[in-house]
ROLUM-399083 format. One record per residue (C-alpha): y, z, x. Coordinates in steps of 0.25 Angstrom, whole numbers. Layout:
{c2 = Y	c3 = Z	c1 = X};
...
END
This chain:
{c2 = 414	c3 = 490	c1 = 621};
{c2 = 406	c3 = 478	c1 = 618};
{c2 = 391	c3 = 480	c1 = 619};
{c2 = 389	c3 = 467	c1 = 628};
{c2 = 398	c3 = 474	c1 = 638};
{c2 = 395	c3 = 479	c1 = 652};
{c2 = 402	c3 = 492	c1 = 647};
{c2 = 392	c3 = 492	c1 = 636};
{c2 = 381	c3 = 491	c1 = 644};
{c2 = 385	c3 = 502	c1 = 653};
{c2 = 387	c3 = 512	c1 = 642};
{c2 = 373	c3 = 509	c1 = 637};
{c2 = 369	c3 = 512	c1 = 649};
{c2 = 375	c3 = 525	c1 = 651};
{c2 = 370	c3 = 529	c1 = 637};
{c2 = 357	c3 = 528	c1 = 640};
{c2 = 357	c3 = 533	c1 = 653};
{c2 = 364	c3 = 545	c1 = 650};
{c2 = 354	c3 = 549	c1 = 639};
{c2 = 343	c3 = 548	c1 = 651};
{c2 = 351	c3 = 555	c1 = 659};
{c2 = 351	c3 = 544	c1 = 671};
{c2 = 364	c3 = 546	c1 = 679};
{c2 = 361	c3 = 533	c1 = 688};
{c2 = 367	c3 = 519	c1 = 686};
{c2 = 352	c3 = 513	c1 = 687};
{c2 = 340	c3 = 515	c1 = 679};
{c2 = 323	c3 = 513	c1 = 682};
{c2 = 317	c3 = 503	c1 = 674};
{c2 = 310	c3 = 513	c1 = 665};
{c2 = 324	c3 = 518	c1 = 661};
{c2 = 329	c3 = 503	c1 = 658};
{c2 = 318	c3 = 501	c1 = 649};
{c2 = 321	c3 = 514	c1 = 644};
{c2 = 334	c3 = 509	c1 = 642};
{c2 = 331	c3 = 497	c1 = 635};
{c2 = 322	c3 = 503	c1 = 626};
{c2 = 332	c3 = 513	c1 = 619};
{c2 = 342	c3 = 501	c1 = 620};
{c2 = 332	c3 = 493	c1 = 611};
{c2 = 329	c3 = 502	c1 = 603};
{c2 = 336	c3 = 498	c1 = 588};
{c2 = 332	c3 = 511	c1 = 581};
{c2 = 346	c3 = 517	c1 = 574};
{c2 = 344	c3 = 531	c1 = 582};
{c2 = 342	c3 = 525	c1 = 596};
{c2 = 355	c3 = 516	c1 = 594};
{c2 = 363	c3 = 527	c1 = 590};
{c2 = 358	c3 = 535	c1 = 601};
{c2 = 363	c3 = 526	c1 = 611};
{c2 = 374	c3 = 523	c1 = 605};
{c2 = 379	c3 = 538	c1 = 605};
{c2 = 375	c3 = 539	c1 = 619};
{c2 = 385	c3 = 528	c1 = 621};
{c2 = 398	c3 = 533	c1 = 616};
{c2 = 395	c3 = 546	c1 = 620};
{c2 = 392	c3 = 554	c1 = 633};
{c2 = 391	c3 = 568	c1 = 627};
{c2 = 383	c3 = 566	c1 = 614};
{c2 = 395	c3 = 569	c1 = 606};
{c2 = 404	c3 = 558	c1 = 600};
{c2 = 419	c3 = 561	c1 = 599};
{c2 = 429	c3 = 555	c1 = 591};
{c2 = 434	c3 = 548	c1 = 603};
{c2 = 422	c3 = 541	c1 = 606};
{c2 = 420	c3 = 537	c1 = 593};
{c2 = 433	c3 = 529	c1 = 595};
{c2 = 428	c3 = 524	c1 = 606};
{c2 = 417	c3 = 518	c1 = 600};
{c2 = 425	c3 = 511	c1 = 589};
{c2 = 434	c3 = 507	c1 = 597};
{c2 = 423	c3 = 499	c1 = 606};
{c2 = 420	c3 = 492	c1 = 595};
{c2 = 433	c3 = 482	c1 = 598};
{c2 = 425	c3 = 476	c1 = 608};
{c2 = 416	c3 = 470	c1 = 594};
{c2 = 429	c3 = 465	c1 = 592};
{c2 = 432	c3 = 476	c1 = 581};
{c2 = 446	c3 = 476	c1 = 581};
{c2 = 449	c3 = 483	c1 = 569};
{c2 = 440	c3 = 495	c1 = 572};
{c2 = 448	c3 = 497	c1 = 586};
{c2 = 460	c3 = 498	c1 = 578};
{c2 = 455	c3 = 509	c1 = 569};
{c2 = 445	c3 = 517	c1 = 580};
{c2 = 452	c3 = 531	c1 = 577};
{c2 = 452	c3 = 530	c1 = 562};
{c2 = 438	c3 = 526	c1 = 562};
{c2 = 433	c3 = 535	c1 = 574};
{c2 = 441	c3 = 546	c1 = 565};
{c2 = 432	c3 = 543	c1 = 553};
{c2 = 419	c3 = 543	c1 = 560};
{c2 = 422	c3 = 556	c1 = 568};
{c2 = 424	c3 = 561	c1 = 552};
{c2 = 412	c3 = 556	c1 = 547};
{c2 = 402	c3 = 561	c1 = 559};
{c2 = 410	c3 = 573	c1 = 563};
{c2 = 412	c3 = 581	c1 = 550};
{c2 = 413	c3 = 594	c1 = 557};
{c2 = 424	c3 = 589	c1 = 567};
{c2 = 418	c3 = 591	c1 = 578};
{c2 = 425	c3 = 581	c1 = 586};
{c2 = 411	c3 = 574	c1 = 590};
{c2 = 398	c3 = 568	c1 = 583};
{c2 = 383	c3 = 569	c1 = 588};
{c2 = 374	c3 = 557	c1 = 586};
{c2 = 369	c3 = 562	c1 = 573};
{c2 = 382	c3 = 561	c1 = 567};
{c2 = 385	c3 = 548	c1 = 572};
{c2 = 370	c3 = 545	c1 = 568};
{c2 = 374	c3 = 551	c1 = 553};
{c2 = 386	c3 = 543	c1 = 553};
{c2 = 379	c3 = 530	c1 = 556};
{c2 = 369	c3 = 532	c1 = 545};
{c2 = 379	c3 = 534	c1 = 535};
{c2 = 387	c3 = 520	c1 = 540};
{c2 = 373	c3 = 514	c1 = 540};
{c2 = 371	c3 = 518	c1 = 525};
{c2 = 385	c3 = 513	c1 = 521};
{c2 = 382	c3 = 499	c1 = 527};
{c2 = 368	c3 = 499	c1 = 521};
{c2 = 377	c3 = 502	c1 = 507};
{c2 = 386	c3 = 492	c1 = 510};
{c2 = 376	c3 = 480	c1 = 514};
{c2 = 369	c3 = 484	c1 = 500};
{c2 = 384	c3 = 482	c1 = 495};
{c2 = 383	c3 = 468	c1 = 502};
{c2 = 370	c3 = 465	c1 = 496};
{c2 = 373	c3 = 467	c1 = 481};
{c2 = 385	c3 = 458	c1 = 484};
{c2 = 378	c3 = 449	c1 = 490};
{c2 = 369	c3 = 448	c1 = 477};
{c2 = 380	c3 = 447	c1 = 469};
{c2 = 387	c3 = 436	c1 = 476};
{c2 = 371	c3 = 428	c1 = 477};
{c2 = 372	c3 = 431	c1 = 462};
{c2 = 386	c3 = 428	c1 = 459};
{c2 = 384	c3 = 413	c1 = 468};
{c2 = 370	c3 = 411	c1 = 460};
{c2 = 378	c3 = 414	c1 = 447};
{c2 = 388	c3 = 404	c1 = 451};
{c2 = 377	c3 = 393	c1 = 455};
{c2 = 368	c3 = 395	c1 = 443};
{c2 = 375	c3 = 400	c1 = 433};
{c2 = 373	c3 = 387	c1 = 423};
{c2 = 358	c3 = 391	c1 = 424};
{c2 = 360	c3 = 406	c1 = 424};
{c2 = 365	c3 = 405	c1 = 410};
{c2 = 355	c3 = 396	c1 = 405};
{c2 = 346	c3 = 404	c1 = 409};
{c2 = 352	c3 = 415	c1 = 404};
{c2 = 352	c3 = 411	c1 = 390};
{c2 = 338	c3 = 405	c1 = 390};
{c2 = 332	c3 = 419	c1 = 393};
{c2 = 342	c3 = 426	c1 = 383};
{c2 = 339	c3 = 416	c1 = 372};
{c2 = 324	c3 = 418	c1 = 376};
{c2 = 326	c3 = 434	c1 = 375};
{c2 = 335	c3 = 433	c1 = 362};
{c2 = 322	c3 = 426	c1 = 355};
{c2 = 311	c3 = 434	c1 = 361};
{c2 = 319	c3 = 447	c1 = 358};
{c2 = 321	c3 = 443	c1 = 342};
{c2 = 307	c3 = 438	c1 = 340};
{c2 = 301	c3 = 450	c1 = 346};
{c2 = 309	c3 = 460	c1 = 338};
{c2 = 306	c3 = 451	c1 = 326};
{c2 = 292	c3 = 452	c1 = 326};
{c2 = 294	c3 = 467	c1 = 330};
{c2 = 298	c3 = 470	c1 = 317};
{c2 = 288	c3 = 463	c1 = 309};
{c2 = 274	c3 = 468	c1 = 304};
{c2 = 266	c3 = 461	c1 = 315};
{c2 = 273	c3 = 470	c1 = 325};
{c2 = 264	c3 = 481	c1 = 319};
{c2 = 251	c3 = 475	c1 = 322};
{c2 = 256	c3 = 465	c1 = 336};
{c2 = 267	c3 = 475	c1 = 341};
{c2 = 275	c3 = 470	c1 = 352};
{c2 = 263	c3 = 458	c1 = 355};
{c2 = 269	c3 = 449	c1 = 343};
{c2 = 284	c3 = 451	c1 = 349};
{c2 = 281	c3 = 446	c1 = 362};
{c2 = 274	c3 = 435	c1 = 357};
{c2 = 284	c3 = 431	c1 = 347};
{c2 = 296	c3 = 432	c1 = 357};
{c2 = 290	c3 = 424	c1 = 367};
{c2 = 286	c3 = 415	c1 = 357};
{c2 = 300	c3 = 412	c1 = 352};
{c2 = 304	c3 = 412	c1 = 367};
{c2 = 293	c3 = 401	c1 = 369};
{c2 = 299	c3 = 392	c1 = 356};
{c2 = 313	c3 = 391	c1 = 365};
{c2 = 308	c3 = 388	c1 = 377};
{c2 = 298	c3 = 377	c1 = 373};
{c2 = 310	c3 = 372	c1 = 364};
{c2 = 319	c3 = 372	c1 = 379};
{c2 = 309	c3 = 366	c1 = 388};
{c2 = 310	c3 = 353	c1 = 381};
{c2 = 326	c3 = 352	c1 = 383};
{c2 = 327	c3 = 352	c1 = 399};
{c2 = 319	c3 = 339	c1 = 399};
{c2 = 327	c3 = 330	c1 = 389};
{c2 = 332	c3 = 324	c1 = 400};
{c2 = 343	c3 = 315	c1 = 392};
{c2 = 348	c3 = 328	c1 = 384};
{c2 = 351	c3 = 335	c1 = 396};
{c2 = 358	c3 = 325	c1 = 403};
{c2 = 365	c3 = 323	c1 = 392};
{c2 = 369	c3 = 337	c1 = 392};
{c2 = 373	c3 = 337	c1 = 406};
{c2 = 382	c3 = 325	c1 = 406};
{c2 = 388	c3 = 325	c1 = 393};
{c2 = 389	c3 = 339	c1 = 389};
{c2 = 397	c3 = 352	c1 = 394};
{c2 = 385	c3 = 359	c1 = 394};
{c2 = 382	c3 = 353	c1 = 408};
{c2 = 392	c3 = 360	c1 = 414};
{c2 = 385	c3 = 374	c1 = 410};
{c2 = 371	c3 = 370	c1 = 409};
{c2 = 362	c3 = 366	c1 = 421};
{c2 = 355	c3 = 353	c1 = 414};
{c2 = 350	c3 = 351	c1 = 428};
{c2 = 341	c3 = 361	c1 = 428};
{c2 = 335	c3 = 356	c1 = 415};
{c2 = 321	c3 = 356	c1 = 422};
{c2 = 321	c3 = 369	c1 = 428};
{c2 = 325	c3 = 375	c1 = 414};
{c2 = 314	c3 = 368	c1 = 409};
{c2 = 303	c3 = 374	c1 = 419};
{c2 = 309	c3 = 388	c1 = 416};
{c2 = 308	c3 = 386	c1 = 402};
{c2 = 292	c3 = 383	c1 = 403};
{c2 = 292	c3 = 394	c1 = 413};
{c2 = 297	c3 = 403	c1 = 400};
{c2 = 288	c3 = 396	c1 = 392};
{c2 = 274	c3 = 400	c1 = 399};
{c2 = 282	c3 = 416	c1 = 399};
{c2 = 283	c3 = 415	c1 = 385};
{c2 = 268	c3 = 407	c1 = 381};
{c2 = 262	c3 = 418	c1 = 391};
{c2 = 270	c3 = 430	c1 = 382};
{c2 = 268	c3 = 424	c1 = 370};
{c2 = 252	c3 = 420	c1 = 372};
{c2 = 248	c3 = 433	c1 = 377};
{c2 = 255	c3 = 442	c1 = 367};
{c2 = 249	c3 = 434	c1 = 355};
{c2 = 235	c3 = 433	c1 = 362};
{c2 = 233	c3 = 448	c1 = 370};
{c2 = 242	c3 = 456	c1 = 361};
{c2 = 245	c3 = 452	c1 = 347};
{c2 = 233	c3 = 445	c1 = 343};
{c2 = 222	c3 = 457	c1 = 348};
{c2 = 232	c3 = 467	c1 = 341};
{c2 = 229	c3 = 458	c1 = 327};
{c2 = 214	c3 = 459	c1 = 330};
{c2 = 214	c3 = 473	c1 = 333};
{c2 = 223	c3 = 477	c1 = 321};
{c2 = 219	c3 = 488	c1 = 312};
{c2 = 218	c3 = 482	c1 = 297};
{c2 = 230	c3 = 490	c1 = 290};
{c2 = 239	c3 = 485	c1 = 304};
{c2 = 234	c3 = 472	c1 = 301};
{c2 = 236	c3 = 471	c1 = 287};
{c2 = 251	c3 = 465	c1 = 289};
{c2 = 246	c3 = 453	c1 = 298};
{c2 = 237	c3 = 446	c1 = 287};
{c2 = 248	c3 = 438	c1 = 281};
{c2 = 250	c3 = 432	c1 = 296};
{c2 = 235	c3 = 433	c1 = 301};
{c2 = 226	c3 = 433	c1 = 289};
{c2 = 214	c3 = 443	c1 = 291};
{c2 = 213	c3 = 450	c1 = 303};
{c2 = 207	c3 = 443	c1 = 314};
{c2 = 195	c3 = 448	c1 = 320};
{c2 = 195	c3 = 439	c1 = 334};
{c2 = 204	c3 = 434	c1 = 343};
{c2 = 200	c3 = 420	c1 = 340};
{c2 = 209	c3 = 420	c1 = 326};
{c2 = 220	c3 = 418	c1 = 333};
{c2 = 216	c3 = 408	c1 = 344};
{c2 = 210	c3 = 399	c1 = 335};
{c2 = 222	c3 = 398	c1 = 326};
{c2 = 234	c3 = 388	c1 = 327};
{c2 = 242	c3 = 398	c1 = 334};
{c2 = 232	c3 = 401	c1 = 344};
{c2 = 226	c3 = 386	c1 = 347};
{c2 = 240	c3 = 380	c1 = 348};
{c2 = 246	c3 = 392	c1 = 358};
{c2 = 234	c3 = 389	c1 = 366};
{c2 = 234	c3 = 376	c1 = 368};
{c2 = 250	c3 = 375	c1 = 371};
{c2 = 248	c3 = 386	c1 = 380};
{c2 = 237	c3 = 378	c1 = 388};
{c2 = 245	c3 = 365	c1 = 388};
{c2 = 258	c3 = 372	c1 = 392};
{c2 = 249	c3 = 378	c1 = 404};
{c2 = 244	c3 = 365	c1 = 408};
{c2 = 260	c3 = 358	c1 = 407};
{c2 = 267	c3 = 370	c1 = 415};
{c2 = 255	c3 = 370	c1 = 425};
{c2 = 255	c3 = 354	c1 = 428};
{c2 = 272	c3 = 355	c1 = 428};
{c2 = 272	c3 = 364	c1 = 439};
{c2 = 276	c3 = 358	c1 = 452};
{c2 = 265	c3 = 361	c1 = 458};
{c2 = 256	c3 = 352	c1 = 450};
{c2 = 267	c3 = 343	c1 = 447};
{c2 = 272	c3 = 340	c1 = 462};
{c2 = 257	c3 = 339	c1 = 466};
{c2 = 258	c3 = 352	c1 = 474};
{c2 = 242	c3 = 356	c1 = 469};
{c2 = 232	c3 = 350	c1 = 475};
{c2 = 220	c3 = 350	c1 = 465};
{c2 = 206	c3 = 342	c1 = 467};
{c2 = 204	c3 = 331	c1 = 459};
{c2 = 204	c3 = 327	c1 = 448};
{c2 = 214	c3 = 341	c1 = 446};
{c2 = 224	c3 = 334	c1 = 455};
{c2 = 229	c3 = 325	c1 = 444};
{c2 = 235	c3 = 337	c1 = 438};
{c2 = 245	c3 = 338	c1 = 445};
{c2 = 259	c3 = 329	c1 = 449};
{c2 = 268	c3 = 322	c1 = 439};
{c2 = 258	c3 = 315	c1 = 429};
{c2 = 250	c3 = 330	c1 = 425};
{c2 = 264	c3 = 335	c1 = 424};
{c2 = 268	c3 = 324	c1 = 414};
{c2 = 256	c3 = 324	c1 = 405};
{c2 = 255	c3 = 339	c1 = 406};
{c2 = 269	c3 = 339	c1 = 400};
{c2 = 265	c3 = 331	c1 = 388};
{c2 = 257	c3 = 340	c1 = 383};
{c2 = 268	c3 = 348	c1 = 377};
{c2 = 269	c3 = 339	c1 = 366};
{c2 = 257	c3 = 345	c1 = 362};
{c2 = 262	c3 = 359	c1 = 366};
{c2 = 276	c3 = 357	c1 = 357};
{c2 = 266	c3 = 352	c1 = 345};
{c2 = 256	c3 = 365	c1 = 347};
{c2 = 269	c3 = 373	c1 = 348};
{c2 = 274	c3 = 369	c1 = 336};
{c2 = 261	c3 = 371	c1 = 328};
{c2 = 259	c3 = 386	c1 = 336};
{c2 = 274	c3 = 389	c1 = 330};
{c2 = 270	c3 = 386	c1 = 316};
{c2 = 258	c3 = 392	c1 = 315};
{c2 = 261	c3 = 404	c1 = 317};
{c2 = 255	c3 = 417	c1 = 312};
{c2 = 266	c3 = 426	c1 = 308};
{c2 = 277	c3 = 416	c1 = 305};
{c2 = 275	c3 = 409	c1 = 291};
{c2 = 289	c3 = 404	c1 = 288};
{c2 = 293	c3 = 390	c1 = 292};
{c2 = 306	c3 = 394	c1 = 298};
{c2 = 300	c3 = 405	c1 = 305};
{c2 = 293	c3 = 396	c1 = 313};
{c2 = 304	c3 = 393	c1 = 324};
{c2 = 295	c3 = 385	c1 = 335};
{c2 = 297	c3 = 371	c1 = 329};
{c2 = 312	c3 = 374	c1 = 329};
{c2 = 313	c3 = 378	c1 = 342};
{c2 = 306	c3 = 364	c1 = 347};
{c2 = 312	c3 = 354	c1 = 336};
{c2 = 324	c3 = 350	c1 = 343};
{c2 = 320	c3 = 351	c1 = 358};
{c2 = 307	c3 = 342	c1 = 354};
{c2 = 317	c3 = 331	c1 = 346};
{c2 = 327	c3 = 332	c1 = 358};
{c2 = 315	c3 = 330	c1 = 369};
{c2 = 307	c3 = 319	c1 = 360};
{c2 = 321	c3 = 313	c1 = 360};
{c2 = 323	c3 = 313	c1 = 372};
{c2 = 310	c3 = 306	c1 = 375};
{c2 = 313	c3 = 295	c1 = 366};
{c2 = 326	c3 = 293	c1 = 371};
{c2 = 322	c3 = 292	c1 = 385};
{c2 = 310	c3 = 281	c1 = 382};
{c2 = 320	c3 = 272	c1 = 374};
{c2 = 330	c3 = 273	c1 = 385};
{c2 = 320	c3 = 273	c1 = 396};
{c2 = 321	c3 = 259	c1 = 403};
{c2 = 308	c3 = 257	c1 = 412};
{c2 = 309	c3 = 245	c1 = 422};
{c2 = 297	c3 = 243	c1 = 432};
{c2 = 302	c3 = 241	c1 = 445};
{c2 = 297	c3 = 235	c1 = 458};
{c2 = 300	c3 = 241	c1 = 474};
{c2 = 307	c3 = 233	c1 = 481};
{c2 = 309	c3 = 240	c1 = 495};
{c2 = 306	c3 = 255	c1 = 499};
{c2 = 312	c3 = 263	c1 = 509};
{c2 = 311	c3 = 277	c1 = 515};
{c2 = 322	c3 = 285	c1 = 521};
{c2 = 321	c3 = 296	c1 = 530};
{c2 = 318	c3 = 309	c1 = 520};
{c2 = 305	c3 = 303	c1 = 513};
{c2 = 319	c3 = 295	c1 = 502};
{c2 = 311	c3 = 283	c1 = 496};
{c2 = 319	c3 = 272	c1 = 493};
{c2 = 315	c3 = 261	c1 = 482};
{c2 = 322	c3 = 248	c1 = 478};
{c2 = 317	c3 = 243	c1 = 466};
{c2 = 319	c3 = 231	c1 = 459};
{c2 = 330	c3 = 231	c1 = 448};
{c2 = 325	c3 = 229	c1 = 434};
{c2 = 333	c3 = 217	c1 = 427};
{c2 = 345	c3 = 223	c1 = 418};
{c2 = 344	c3 = 237	c1 = 426};
{c2 = 357	c3 = 243	c1 = 427};
{c2 = 362	c3 = 257	c1 = 432};
{c2 = 372	c3 = 265	c1 = 437};
{c2 = 374	c3 = 273	c1 = 451};
{c2 = 369	c3 = 285	c1 = 449};
{c2 = 359	c3 = 282	c1 = 438};
{c2 = 345	c3 = 286	c1 = 441};
{c2 = 332	c3 = 279	c1 = 437};
{c2 = 318	c3 = 286	c1 = 434};
{c2 = 307	c3 = 280	c1 = 443};
{c2 = 291	c3 = 279	c1 = 440};
{c2 = 280	c3 = 275	c1 = 448};
{c2 = 267	c3 = 273	c1 = 441};
{c2 = 260	c3 = 273	c1 = 454};
{c2 = 263	c3 = 287	c1 = 457};
{c2 = 265	c3 = 292	c1 = 442};
{c2 = 266	c3 = 285	c1 = 428};
{c2 = 273	c3 = 296	c1 = 423};
{c2 = 283	c3 = 301	c1 = 434};
{c2 = 298	c3 = 296	c1 = 434};
{c2 = 308	c3 = 302	c1 = 442};
{c2 = 324	c3 = 300	c1 = 444};
{c2 = 331	c3 = 294	c1 = 454};
{c2 = 345	c3 = 289	c1 = 457};
{c2 = 347	c3 = 273	c1 = 460};
{c2 = 351	c3 = 271	c1 = 474};
{c2 = 355	c3 = 257	c1 = 472};
{c2 = 368	c3 = 251	c1 = 467};
{c2 = 369	c3 = 246	c1 = 453};
{c2 = 371	c3 = 232	c1 = 459};
{c2 = 360	c3 = 232	c1 = 467};
{c2 = 346	c3 = 223	c1 = 464};
{c2 = 338	c3 = 234	c1 = 465};
{c2 = 337	c3 = 250	c1 = 460};
{c2 = 334	c3 = 259	c1 = 473};
{c2 = 331	c3 = 275	c1 = 474};
{c2 = 329	c3 = 285	c1 = 484};
{c2 = 319	c3 = 294	c1 = 481};
{c2 = 315	c3 = 307	c1 = 490};
{c2 = 300	c3 = 308	c1 = 491};
{c2 = 296	c3 = 322	c1 = 490};
{c2 = 286	c3 = 323	c1 = 478};
{c2 = 273	c3 = 316	c1 = 474};
{c2 = 279	c3 = 306	c1 = 466};
{c2 = 288	c3 = 301	c1 = 477};
{c2 = 280	c3 = 302	c1 = 487};
{c2 = 269	c3 = 294	c1 = 480};
{c2 = 281	c3 = 284	c1 = 476};
{c2 = 286	c3 = 282	c1 = 490};
{c2 = 270	c3 = 279	c1 = 494};
{c2 = 269	c3 = 269	c1 = 482};
{c2 = 282	c3 = 261	c1 = 484};
{c2 = 280	c3 = 258	c1 = 499};
{c2 = 265	c3 = 256	c1 = 499};
{c2 = 262	c3 = 243	c1 = 504};
{c2 = 274	c3 = 245	c1 = 513};
{c2 = 277	c3 = 246	c1 = 528};
{c2 = 277	c3 = 260	c1 = 532};
{c2 = 290	c3 = 265	c1 = 536};
{c2 = 296	c3 = 261	c1 = 548};
{c2 = 310	c3 = 266	c1 = 554};
{c2 = 322	c3 = 254	c1 = 554};
{c2 = 327	c3 = 260	c1 = 567};
{c2 = 341	c3 = 260	c1 = 561};
{c2 = 343	c3 = 269	c1 = 550};
{c2 = 330	c3 = 276	c1 = 551};
{c2 = 326	c3 = 271	c1 = 538};
{c2 = 312	c3 = 270	c1 = 533};
{c2 = 308	c3 = 259	c1 = 526};
{c2 = 295	c3 = 252	c1 = 519};
{c2 = 295	c3 = 239	c1 = 515};
{c2 = 283	c3 = 229	c1 = 513};
{c2 = 280	c3 = 222	c1 = 525};
{c2 = 280	c3 = 207	c1 = 524};
{c2 = 266	c3 = 204	c1 = 529};
{c2 = 260	c3 = 214	c1 = 519};
{c2 = 267	c3 = 203	c1 = 507};
{c2 = 262	c3 = 193	c1 = 515};
{c2 = 248	c3 = 198	c1 = 516};
{c2 = 247	c3 = 199	c1 = 500};
{c2 = 254	c3 = 186	c1 = 499};
{c2 = 243	c3 = 180	c1 = 508};
{c2 = 232	c3 = 187	c1 = 500};
{c2 = 237	c3 = 182	c1 = 488};
{c2 = 237	c3 = 168	c1 = 493};
{c2 = 223	c3 = 171	c1 = 498};
{c2 = 217	c3 = 175	c1 = 484};
{c2 = 224	c3 = 162	c1 = 478};
{c2 = 217	c3 = 152	c1 = 488};
{c2 = 202	c3 = 149	c1 = 483};
{c2 = 202	c3 = 134	c1 = 486};
{c2 = 196	c3 = 128	c1 = 498};
{c2 = 208	c3 = 118	c1 = 499};
{c2 = 216	c3 = 131	c1 = 502};
{c2 = 207	c3 = 135	c1 = 512};
{c2 = 219	c3 = 134	c1 = 523};
{c2 = 227	c3 = 142	c1 = 516};
{c2 = 218	c3 = 153	c1 = 514};
{c2 = 215	c3 = 153	c1 = 529};
{c2 = 230	c3 = 155	c1 = 532};
{c2 = 231	c3 = 166	c1 = 524};
{c2 = 220	c3 = 173	c1 = 529};
{c2 = 227	c3 = 170	c1 = 543};
{c2 = 239	c3 = 176	c1 = 538};
{c2 = 233	c3 = 188	c1 = 531};
{c2 = 226	c3 = 191	c1 = 546};
{c2 = 239	c3 = 192	c1 = 552};
{c2 = 244	c3 = 202	c1 = 543};
{c2 = 231	c3 = 209	c1 = 542};
{c2 = 221	c3 = 207	c1 = 551};
{c2 = 209	c3 = 215	c1 = 544};
{c2 = 211	c3 = 207	c1 = 530};
{c2 = 209	c3 = 193	c1 = 538};
{c2 = 196	c3 = 198	c1 = 544};
{c2 = 192	c3 = 204	c1 = 530};
{c2 = 197	c3 = 189	c1 = 524};
{c2 = 188	c3 = 182	c1 = 535};
END
């Protein structure tokens, strides 16, 4: 029967009344409250007892009553169950009545439902595993390019680390410095690799050529170059930590406290046994290593999004350490870092043969490529100063700039230009698609004002112009220089040039006209 039907309500009332030995068709207020408390009880035992009372009148459920329960499911549009009601009833009785008594008690029903609950939980767990598999499958389909690149990169790092670890484990230094030197040298090789790789994603021309002109664009996610640049920077941070701590906190102290006999094989590398920690710090290896760590810490910190996008509120004058300019200047410190890295890789304690000093081998190609990129960019760049002709602000904080078109400047639809505004930042250049047609006598770009640079550009480009006002037609908010302001500046210019007494009448006319547009100026001039 349908739980929303009148018959269901009658059966429920009879079951609750029968348990309380109520024979009349009416109940008191207290009995109604008792009925309501039991109906609203969500516990399994209470609901099972209510169900058992509804389908049975003598504390026993026979196979025929089970069949009627199954047939009643047809009220819930489960017609397939109704067709096989006899078979389902027989299976239920076999499961709940193994002794073939012909009926089941509430204990049997509770046990049966508990088993069903466990089977349902198992089925749900299977569904969860299938869902995880499906989600993972879809993730691979969407990100297979990133996955294989990251897997290859991690595999190469693991291989380099393992190779160098085993190499130093079989050398004499292992007897004195143990696993510390193996960890330090393994991390050093991953650092060489990553210090070389971190330059490649920022070689913009090379990345663009590989993406558009080669088949690698189909299997390598070149558009994620900056994300990979950041991931490699994180790996460098981890490698520096392992390399530095393994040397400073482990291998060097072991050299200081080694016995005379144990230290003797180390004399060709370190000379006489050092007696103080300062011996390792004052050498080329210690000085270059510490300076590199300090410079990289500064560059990595100022390159974080919190500092680069001015999300950190620092007091003056420390507030100058935020925004793009600080990021730009701190990244130039890597010229010093790479120089020190090459020196650090040459002045090694445990390696004296030139062909075993592999730092320069890792860096020569990436540095050459990066320097060549910068030179080509300087030669190809064509910096043209422009003037803002008009500015418009669209709904959604979209700034439109119409700029003067430099003579001889040609472009095609779909190309972009790099825009710089010295009033905001001298070093920040951002690419924007050209939205004007090639035959237009101006250049236009549309800029979404979100971060600090775009917000400041909006302020600078609309400075001295009228505030945005609705046009009443398209909902467009426009800014344009007021004619009064232009005339005001012109009259001020004329007024500054009028010095002769013969032009006194002209001076008075200018003052009167200025006063029309700016009363306070008129009063100050008088």
